[in-house]
N, C-alpha and C positions, 0 to 999 in steps of 0.2 A: 465575613467582610469581603472575601474574594468575589463571591457571587454578586453582591451589591455593587462593587466597583465595576465589574464587567457589564452589568445592566446600565449603570450610570454612564460609563464610557461609550457603550454602544449607542445610547440615546444621544450623547453629544456628537458622535460621528454622524449619526443619522441627520440631525439638524444641520450640522456643518455642511454636509453634502446637499441637503435639500434647500437650505436657505442661505448658505454661505456665511453663517454666523451661528454662534452657540448662545441661546437665549439666557438672559440673566436669571430668569425664574428657574431654569434647569440647574445652573451652577449654585444658585441659592439653596434650592431644595437639596441638592447633592451635598453641599457643605453642612447643612443642618443634620441630615441623616447620618452622614459619615462621622461628624463630630459626636453625635449621640451614641453611635455604635462604639466609637473609640472610648468615650467616657464610661460606657457600660462595661467595656472589657478591661478598664483600669489603666488606660494609656494616660500618661502624665500630661498635664496642660502644657508644660514647657516643651515636650516633644511635639505636641500638636502645633504650638506656636512656631516652632522651628520649621516644621513641614510646610507651614503656610508662608512664612516670611522669607525663607530662602528662595523659593521660586519667584516671589515678587521682586526681591532686590536683584536677583540674577537676571531676570527677564525684562525689567521695566525699561532699561536702556534700549532694548530691541523694539519695544513698543514705540518709544519716542522717535526712533529712527525710521519707523514705518515697516519694519521687517516682521513684526509679530502682532497679532490682533489682541485686543483686550480680553476677548472670550477665551483665547488660547491660554493666556496667563492665568485667568480665573480657573480654567480647567486644570492646569498644572498645580495651582494652589489647593484645589479640592483633592487632587491625587496625593498631595503631600501630607494631608491631615493624618492618615494612618502610618505614613512612612517616617515621620520625624526627620532626623538628620540624614537618614538614608535616601531622602528625596534628591540629594545631589547625584547619587548613582542613577536614579530614575531620570533625572534631567539629562545626564550624559547619554544614556541609552535612547531617550526620546529624540534628542537632537541627531544622534547617529541614524536612527530609523528614518527621521524626516529628511536627512541628507540623501540617504539611499532612495527614498521615495521621490525626492525632487530630481535627482539625476535621471531616474527611469522616466518620470513624467516629462521632463524637458527633452530627453532623447526621443521618446515616442511622438512628441509634438514637433520634432525637428527644429527646436530652438535652443539646443544646448550650447552650441558655439556662440550664437548671438547673445544669449544671456550671460555666458561666461565673459565675453568681451565687454559687455555693459558693466558687469560687476568689477572687472579689472579697472575700467575707466572710472568707476565710482571710487574705488580705493585710491587711485592716483589723485583724484580731485580732493579727497580728504587729506591726503599727505601733502599736497601742494598748498592747500589753504590752512593746514595745521589745525583743523577743527572737524568735528563730525557733522556731516551734512545729512539731512534726512534722505533716506533711500527711496527714491521715487521710481517705480517700475514703469517707465515710459513704454516698454515693450508689451505690456499687458493689454490685450484687446478687449477682453470681456472677463466676466467672473469665471468662466470655464478655463481660463488660463491660470487660475490660482491653484496652488496645492492646498490640501486640507490638512493642516497641522495636527488636528485631532486624530487623524488616522495613525500617524507616527506615535502619538501618545498612547493609543490603544495597543499598538504593537509593542511598545516599550513595557507596558504593564504586563502583557502576556509573556514577554521575554523574561521579565523578572520573576513572574509567577512560576514559569516552567523551570528556570534555572535557579 
């Protein structure tokens, strides 16, 4: 299972960096193969369902706010198939890695202070209006200004595998 997940995640990272999206056919094939391996190994359907549904319900709000892409959520759902309820730990580690990645990325591009200022302004707008406003990154000039969430997901999987 570990080898398969590393191959799958590596392919997702490749496409994310190449095309700035993770193709549906890749996550679909990943879900089918991962589910098949889990069922063959005797993983309970309830554990598989928990591993898929927890990332969906935890991350769907971030999708509607514009902070996370649909391909990223589907990638997390596929990763959750073999993890079951342990997917929560995986999500925490994934978001931590992506936070580190984002800080390094923004620092290297010289936009850390500007983006932090924009984010603080966004939070204050939400608090003043007492509702969640979609997060629109007005500072993003091109696709190269985006971080690739799949990279943090791969790093999280490697971290959990090593530890």
